[in-house]
DOLUM-137882 format. One record per residue (C-alpha): z, x, y; residue in one letter. Coordinates in Angstrom, 3 decimals, decimal comma, padded with zeros to 6 digits. Example, Ala and Ser with C-alpha at 12.3 -4.5 7.8 and 13.67 -1.06 7.14 Angstrom:
2
007,800_012,300_-004,500_A
007,140_013,670_-001,060_S
//
This chain:
495
-035,784_-023,174_035,654_M
-034,422_-022,727_039,171_K
-037,042_-022,903_041,945_I
-036,183_-021,420_045,329_N
-037,519_-023,095_048,469_I
-038,884_-021,148_051,442_L
-039,400_-023,427_054,420_D
-041,920_-022,259_057,008_T
-041,756_-025,262_059,367_T
-040,561_-022,995_062,186_L
-043,416_-020,526_061,713_R
-046,466_-021,955_059,942_D
-045,492_-025,493_060,950_G
-045,244_-024,553_064,621_E
-048,832_-023,299_064,423_Q
-049,876_-026,966_064,373_T
-052,122_-027,420_067,433_P
-050,091_-028,826_070,328_G
-046,667_-027,956_068,883_V
-044,379_-025,693_070,904_S
-040,698_-025,799_070,026_L
-037,917_-024,790_072,394_T
-035,223_-022,435_071,116_S
-032,765_-025,354_070,969_N
-035,204_-027,432_068,928_E
-035,761_-024,528_066,551_K
-032,025_-024,107_066,139_L
-031,540_-027,817_065,450_R
-034,266_-027,784_062,782_I
-032,878_-024,584_061,224_A
-029,435_-026,161_060,936_R
-030,957_-029,257_059,315_A
-032,904_-027,111_056,833_L
-029,782_-025,146_055,985_D
-027,813_-028,361_055,528_E
-030,291_-029,777_052,989_I
-030,152_-026,585_050,915_G
-033,292_-024,613_051,825_V
-032,917_-021,143_050,315_N
-035,067_-019,189_052,777_I
-035,882_-020,242_056,338_I
-038,852_-018,486_057,913_E
-037,560_-018,770_061,475_A
-040,741_-017,631_063,192_G
-042,759_-014,548_064,027_S
-040,475_-012,274_066,028_A
-043,299_-010,258_067,599_I
-044,847_-013,373_069,216_T
-042,865_-013,518_072,477_S
-039,506_-013,004_074,145_E
-038,792_-016,709_073,680_G
-039,509_-016,435_069,951_E
-037,154_-013,474_069,633_K
-034,428_-015,420_071,452_L
-034,886_-018,404_069,107_A
-034,698_-016,231_065,988_I
-031,624_-014,414_067,282_R
-029,937_-017,764_067,911_Q
-030,640_-018,781_064,319_I
-029,465_-015,498_062,776_T
-026,239_-015,701_064,793_S
-025,266_-019,010_063,169_Q
-024,094_-017,529_059,850_D
-026,191_-020,035_057,903_L
-026,158_-020,049_054,116_D
-029,938_-019,680_053,956_A
-031,700_-016,335_053,952_E
-033,416_-015,961_057,355_I
-036,908_-014,462_057,395_A
-039,462_-013,506_060,025_S
-043,208_-013,181_059,652_F
-044,534_-009,664_060,317_A
-047,875_-007,962_060,160_R
-048,170_-004,670_058,309_S
-047,276_-002,823_061,497_I
-044,115_-000,779_062,080_K
-043,511_-002,289_065,543_S
-043,483_-005,807_064,021_D
-040,783_-004,717_061,582_I
-038,749_-003,133_064,381_D
-038,677_-006,434_066,273_V
-037,578_-008,231_063,085_C
-034,739_-005,732_062,724_L
-033,767_-006,300_066,352_D
-033,488_-010,043_065,646_C
-031,085_-009,501_062,743_G
-033,119_-011,258_060,043_V
-032,407_-010,785_056,347_D
-036,008_-010,745_055,205_T
-039,436_-009,779_056,429_V
-042,415_-011,801_055,237_N
-044,884_-008,919_055,374_L
-048,358_-010,434_055,517_V
-051,217_-008,195_054,372_V
-054,834_-009,465_054,341_P
-056,418_-008,651_050,983_T
-059,775_-010,456_050,870_S
-062,852_-008,456_051,849_D
-063,771_-011,026_054,487_I
-060,386_-010,496_056,201_H
-060,393_-006,713_055,770_I
-063,975_-006,266_056,990_D
-064,159_-008,834_059,786_Y
-060,589_-009,346_060,987_K
-059,022_-005,929_060,482_L
-062,259_-003,906_060,559_K
-060,570_-001,623_058,071_S
-060,918_-000,594_054,427_S
-059,165_-001,530_051,205_R
-057,636_001,928_050,933_Q
-056,311_001,894_054,497_Q
-054,790_-001,573_054,042_V
-052,972_-000,448_050,897_Q
-051,783_002,803_052,516_K
-050,319_001,008_055,553_E
-048,770_-001,678_053,324_M
-046,892_000,886_051,210_V
-045,649_002,734_054,304_E
-044,384_-000,460_055,910_N
-042,723_-001,827_052,770_I
-040,854_001,468_052,383_E
-039,922_001,437_056,076_Y
-038,543_-002,104_055,858_A
-036,632_-001,357_052,656_K
-035,180_001,838_054,147_D
-033,784_-000,318_056,967_H
-032,105_-002,803_054,619_G
-034,583_-005,659_054,726_L
-035,618_-007,835_051,812_T
-039,423_-007,726_051,602_V
-041,625_-010,600_050,533_E
-045,175_-009,263_050,367_L
-047,643_-012,048_051,193_S
-051,262_-011,307_050,302_A
-053,224_-013,256_052,902_E
-056,329_-014,997_051,529_D
-055,366_-013,898_048,007_A
-057,262_-016,830_046,489_S
-060,521_-015,267_047,764_R
-059,548_-011,698_046,868_T
-061,117_-009,580_044,130_D
-058,635_-009,918_041,253_M
-058,630_-006,242_040,300_D
-057,927_-005,234_043,899_F
-055,188_-007,874_044,176_L
-053,496_-006,588_041,010_F
-053,733_-003,003_042,257_D
-052,281_-004,016_045,663_T
-049,386_-005,874_044,083_F
-048,606_-002,969_041,742_K
-048,447_-000,625_044,725_L
-046,164_-003,111_046,511_A
-043,817_-003,244_043,524_L
-043,760_000,556_043,288_D
-042,736_000,574_046,965_A
-039,843_-001,774_046,017_K
-041,132_-005,068_047,414_A
-038,754_-007,814_046,289_D
-041,169_-010,754_045,933_R
-044,926_-011,249_045,798_L
-046,747_-014,195_047,359_C
-050,499_-014,606_046,785_P
-051,455_-017,027_049,590_C
-054,105_-019,735_049,325_D
-054,693_-019,291_053,044_T
-057,673_-021,623_053,436_V
-056,731_-024,038_050,646_G
-059,641_-023,351_048,268_V
-057,739_-023,348_044,962_L
-057,909_-026,272_042,545_T
-054,996_-027,174_040,263_P
-056,838_-025,736_037,232_E
-057,686_-022,475_038,999_R
-054,160_-022,210_040,389_T
-052,627_-022,374_036,918_F
-054,997_-019,703_035,578_D
-054,540_-017,549_038,704_F
-050,742_-017,537_038,474_Y
-050,762_-017,161_034,704_S
-052,640_-013,883_035,197_E
-050,251_-012,718_037,917_L
-047,193_-013,289_035,706_T
-048,339_-010,185_033,802_K
-046,915_-008,196_036,726_L
-043,391_-009,241_035,661_N
-042,453_-009,825_039,300_A
-040,893_-012,635_041,294_K
-043,837_-014,770_042,382_L
-044,015_-017,196_045,312_S
-046,676_-019,810_046,054_V
-047,996_-020,587_049,530_H
-050,696_-023,255_049,712_C
-052,650_-024,823_052,555_H
-053,921_-028,370_052,411_N
-057,568_-028,116_053,488_D
-058,720_-030,154_050,472_Y
-055,529_-032,207_050,124_G
-054,474_-030,174_047,069_L
-051,595_-028,078_048,459_A
-048,817_-029,942_046,627_V
-050,750_-030,217_043,355_A
-051,604_-026,506_043,496_N
-047,988_-025,579_044,270_S
-046,774_-027,543_041,242_L
-049,346_-025,843_039,007_Q
-048,251_-022,416_040,259_A
-044,663_-023,290_039,337_I
-045,808_-024,432_035,887_R
-047,541_-021,074_035,464_A
-044,454_-019,064_036,405_G
-043,841_-018,994_040,170_A
-040,123_-019,175_040,963_S
-040,387_-019,747_044,705_E
-042,466_-022,235_046,684_V
-043,335_-022,270_050,383_H
-043,644_-025,549_052,258_G
-043,140_-027,304_055,575_T
-041,355_-030,538_056,399_I
-043,938_-033,357_056,600_N
-046,624_-030,876_055,524_G
-047,308_-029,828_059,124_I
-049,255_-026,672_059,872_G
-052,544_-025,425_061,232_E
-055,767_-027,228_060,306_R
-054,903_-029,723_057,504_A
-051,344_-028,405_057,206_G
-049,244_-026,787_054,494_N
-047,793_-028,004_051,234_A
-045,296_-030,767_051,996_S
-041,795_-029,593_051,094_L
-040,441_-033,085_050,462_E
-043,343_-034,006_048,161_E
-042,885_-030,843_046,087_I
-039,118_-031,256_045,755_V
-039,200_-034,933_044,789_V
-042,068_-034,319_042,344_S
-040,107_-031,541_040,634_L
-037,057_-033,790_040,475_N
-038,773_-036,965_039,225_N
-042,005_-036,003_037,484_L
-040,726_-032,837_035,784_Y
-037,237_-034,156_035,157_E
-035,028_-031,559_033,509_G
-037,593_-028,735_033,629_Q
-036,965_-027,492_037,182_Y
-034,077_-027,592_039,621_T
-033,736_-026,863_043,338_T
-030,792_-026,685_045,732_D
-032,277_-029,370_047,992_I
-030,163_-032,410_048,832_K
-032,885_-034,978_048,343_I
-030,953_-037,795_050,015_N
-031,141_-035,864_053,315_Q
-034,882_-035,166_053,273_L
-035,823_-038,285_055,236_Y
-033,443_-037,552_058,110_N
-034,770_-033,992_058,290_T
-038,308_-035,350_058,336_S
-037,464_-037,525_061,348_I
-035,843_-034,601_063,184_I
-038,956_-032,463_062,671_V
-041,316_-035,275_063,661_S
-039,489_-035,992_066,894_R
-039,012_-032,321_067,790_S
-042,654_-031,431_067,201_T
-044,196_-034,675_068,436_G
-046,280_-034,846_065,256_V
-046,557_-038,483_064,211_Y
-045,817_-039,294_060,549_I
-048,530_-041,533_059,137_Q
-046,948_-044,732_057,769_P
-048,330_-044,189_054,251_N
-047,215_-040,533_054,079_K
-045,726_-039,889_050,629_A
-041,905_-039,747_050,375_I
-041,097_-040,038_054,113_V
-043,671_-042,512_055,497_G
-042,296_-045,785_056,830_E
-044,327_-047,824_054,327_N
-043,098_-046,025_051,202_V
-040,375_-048,599_050,500_F
-041,850_-051,491_052,480_S
-043,188_-054,535_050,666_H
-045,171_-057,332_052,252_E
-047,297_-058,784_049,440_S
-045,663_-061,854_047,921_G
-046,435_-060,718_044,363_I
-045,072_-057,209_044,973_H
-041,972_-058,402_046,823_A
-041,181_-060,909_044,081_D
-041,519_-058,210_041,431_G
-039,334_-055,737_043,325_V
-036,630_-058,344_043,887_I
-036,524_-059,012_040,134_K
-036,780_-055,371_039,085_N
-037,499_-052,614_041,623_A
-039,238_-050,417_039,048_S
-042,120_-052,894_038,832_T
-043,612_-051,449_042,023_Y
-041,429_-048,423_042,803_E
-041,403_-045,176_040,822_S
-039,078_-043,581_043,380_I
-035,881_-045,345_044,392_T
-035,094_-045,489_048,138_P
-031,481_-044,568_047,317_E
-032,649_-041,158_046,029_L
-033,897_-040,338_049,520_L
-031,052_-041,989_051,391_G
-033,405_-044,743_052,515_R
-033,485_-048,523_052,295_R
-036,044_-050,911_050,872_R
-037,704_-053,159_053,443_K
-039,470_-056,452_052,984_F
-041,921_-056,584_055,857_V
-042,675_-060,000_057,251_V
-046,421_-060,513_057,620_G
-049,544_-062,229_056,328_K
-048,907_-061,333_052,682_H
-045,221_-062,223_052,614_T
-043,994_-064,722_050,036_G
-041,020_-067,037_050,412_T
-038,828_-064,941_048,106_K
-039,522_-061,771_050,073_G
-038,919_-063,581_053,340_L
-035,637_-065,042_052,121_N
-034,483_-061,636_050,898_N
-035,274_-060,155_054,302_H
-033,341_-062,925_056,068_L
-030,317_-062,310_053,837_I
-030,435_-058,589_054,697_E
-030,284_-059,569_058,358_L
-027,255_-061,774_057,661_G
-029,183_-065,049_058,000_I
-028,725_-067,747_055,357_E
-031,156_-070,664_055,282_V
-031,797_-073,671_053,085_N
-035,135_-074,384_051,429_K
-036,408_-076,582_054,236_E
-035,506_-074,059_056,882_Q
-037,064_-071,269_054,828_L
-040,323_-073,155_054,519_N
-040,375_-073,793_058,265_S
-039,807_-070,096_059,012_I
-042,380_-069,183_056,393_F
-045,022_-071,337_058,113_K
-044,326_-069,782_061,505_Q
-044,533_-066,283_060,029_V
-047,938_-067,123_058,559_K
-049,092_-068,470_061,925_D
-047,962_-065,301_063,690_F
-049,579_-063,136_061,010_A
-052,898_-064,934_061,367_D
-052,791_-063,913_065,028_N
-052,304_-060,264_064,078_G
-048,508_-059,991_064,448_K
-046,273_-058,234_061,878_C
-042,476_-058,422_062,282_V
-040,312_-055,397_061,393_T
-036,712_-054,234_062,062_D
-035,868_-052,263_065,184_V
-036,003_-048,538_064,617_D
-032,776_-047,502_066,327_L
-033,398_-043,886_065,304_Q
-036,196_-043,705_067,899_A
-033,761_-044,399_070,737_I
-031,156_-041,896_069,541_A
-033,679_-039,099_069,043_D
-035,313_-039,829_072,392_N
-031,923_-039,238_074,104_V
-031,477_-035,976_072,161_L
-034,802_-034,712_073,487_E
-033,515_-034,850_077,082_K
-031,327_-031,744_076,760_D
-033,575_-029,296_078,576_M
-033,368_-028,572_082,313_Q
-036,382_-030,279_083,859_Q
-038,207_-028,939_086,889_K
-039,841_-032,317_087,546_V
-037,748_-035,503_087,357_N
-038,801_-039,105_087,867_L
-036,743_-040,913_090,490_E
-038,788_-044,106_090,805_E
-042,076_-045,650_089,725_V
-043,538_-048,869_091,143_T
-046,640_-050,642_089,846_I
-048,893_-053,258_091,450_V
-051,435_-054,735_089,041_S
-053,259_-057,956_088,313_G
-056,576_-059,471_087,360_N
-057,924_-059,313_090,952_K
-056,296_-056,156_092,258_I
-056,896_-052,482_091,620_T
-053,942_-051,178_089,602_P
-051,880_-049,033_091,975_T
-048,770_-046,952_091,322_A
-046,345_-045,147_093,581_S
-043,995_-042,532_092,178_V
-041,080_-040,657_093,672_R
-040,421_-037,364_091,920_L
-037,728_-034,773_092,432_K
-039,232_-031,323_091,969_I
-036,419_-028,796_091,989_D
-034,647_-029,874_095,209_E
-037,635_-031,502_096,918_D
-038,578_-035,188_096,776_E
-042,287_-036,033_096,547_I
-043,678_-039,519_097,149_L
-047,242_-040,113_095,988_E
-049,544_-042,992_095,022_A
-052,471_-043,338_092,679_G
-054,939_-045,884_091,353_I
-056,416_-046,239_087,894_G
-058,183_-048,439_085,387_L
-054,817_-049,898_084,385_G
-051,145_-049,551_085,351_P
-050,495_-046,656_082,942_V
-053,566_-044,789_084,187_D
-052,500_-045,387_087,792_A
-048,953_-044,114_087,137_A
-050,179_-040,948_085,399_I
-052,680_-040,312_088,224_N
-049,891_-040,645_090,794_A
-047,769_-038,104_088,911_V
-050,755_-035,731_088,635_K
-051,243_-035,866_092,423_K
-047,534_-035,173_092,931_S
-047,578_-031,958_090,915_I
-051,126_-030,854_091,698_N
-050,033_-028,064_094,061_E
-048,350_-026,019_091,334_F
-049,565_-027,404_087,980_A
-052,958_-028,643_086,800_N
-051,909_-030,579_083,705_V
-054,570_-032,469_081,755_K
-053,886_-035,431_079,480_L
-055,752_-034,586_076,241_E
-054,563_-037,375_073,914_E
-052,549_-040,587_074,253_Y
-051,024_-042,513_071,344_H
-048,921_-045,700_071,506_V
-046,775_-047,053_068,682_D
-044,755_-050,278_068,927_A
-041,556_-049,542_067,028_I
-040,436_-053,158_067,029_T
-042,271_-056,467_066,980_G
-042,621_-058,821_069,923_G
-043,325_-058,531_073,645_T
-039,957_-056,794_074,094_D
-040,925_-054,132_071,537_A
-039,673_-050,586_071,873_L
-042,715_-048,464_072,646_I
-043,182_-044,915_071,383_D
-045,748_-042,975_073,412_V
-046,960_-039,599_072,148_I
-049,175_-037,526_074,426_V
-050,919_-034,196_074,100_K
-051,147_-032,345_077,424_V
-052,623_-028,991_078,400_S
-052,396_-026,397_081,151_M
-054,650_-023,356_081,162_D
-055,037_-022,572_077,441_D
-051,682_-024,042_076,351_K
-051,561_-027,438_074,592_V
-048,354_-029,226_073,564_I
-047,227_-032,668_072,398_S
-044,503_-034,764_074,017_A
-042,911_-038,156_073,456_R
-041,386_-040,985_075,476_G
-039,616_-044,120_074,209_T
-038,872_-047,206_076,274_D
-039,271_-050,971_076,147_S
-041,664_-050,595_079,111_D
-044,983_-048,941_078,218_I
-045,406_-047,543_081,741_I
-041,966_-045,920_081,771_N
-042,522_-044,556_078,255_A
-045,922_-043,158_079,249_S
-044,680_-041,468_082,425_V
-041,653_-040,121_080,564_E
-043,860_-038,650_077,822_A
-046,246_-037,096_080,358_Y
-043,410_-035,581_082,438_L
-041,732_-034,203_079,306_T
-045,006_-032,472_078,503_G
-045,323_-031,184_082,090_V
-041,803_-029,762_082,010_N
-042,352_-028,053_078,674_R
-045,595_-026,497_079,869_L
-043,849_-025,264_083,009_L
-040,922_-023,960_080,943_E
-043,301_-022,033_078,681_N
-045,130_-020,662_081,740_K
-041,856_-019,486_083,296_D
-040,886_-017,700_080,047_N
-044,106_-015,664_079,938_L
//
């Protein structure tokens, strides 16, 4: 059975707190999704803003193979904006649970159905494909849901999607729920949220029950606990249900797409994240490494080659000599037994002091360069730090703001704090930007490690994430903060 994939990274995924994609970033992600074989790309919600409309228009102008969709409420003006953007499909979202109808819409069941029918017919009359998404369907009275879907089909809706909006379904309930809905003899989609960590399991059960389309986001990003992870669904269908279901997804390109989305959104991928986490094909334990070297299937049910990835033997406290030797060979280093034992001892000594040695992640550098394509209002010309055990950490920064140069100094609890405070003082006249979160990740081992700094910054009621990568933690931190400042200012200017 062929399963179509609707990716909503650019709409539901962008609703992740702190994520705000530029039109160029959206276009880059859309191209990557199209390249891996996504059938339907939900490019955004056209009614949101002028910037959102521009981004969607850029995507629809690319002549991609994927069907391009926009989210729309059951409002004629929303559909008009979708038409203006040139999308193929409207994802018409209609709340169906009483709690949404009564408290959010302050309407009635009958009025919701009446407006839904009118707007489906309007969209169809203007040449749009209509996917009718019943918001909060998993908490909707079943008789009312059936009646609503029948009315949608009579109005010529093309696909039906009962949404598990707050992630309350269980796998057992999902199977029964979709089994009932198959009685409608319609094309069914599944859209699950991950509030209980069951989004992927529920999506798979919906497919087993008869759904022919599944919604997901790259890396499972989305509001609250996120959406169903597209890569987990696709690989599960391919490996665990081998021969029963097919998709058009090029699985060996999923990892690269995951990295693009992570770096564009600033949402960090946890190392043990299924399918795309850095630890998925990393082995440190001596017993595990030895087993994998002899036969990879001993401790791997998914091959790294399937995902276009490589197996890594991480050097650390649990490393055995065979794993260490294999890692050395991969790096082009051949050693004899005596040399291996000497290296092995030093690795153990380092590990006992809390150090774990990994390969340099060159991808971080390349993607960091790609992120510098926007015109920045505020640019760093120079930063100087004075710090020590008997001196108050002090930083001076020279910024170029448009055509003006600003020189300012600041103090802090440490050199990073001092540098950020100096930048804040420099921009204080026109932007009050607060540092909400600060995360540091050493991409490589050693004192010369590449440092990845991810920050979450806010101005007024807008919060976004930004990233900086450098071998110097101060430079990386200032770079990340200024990237966030520039994106907040860019968003402000577009309002």
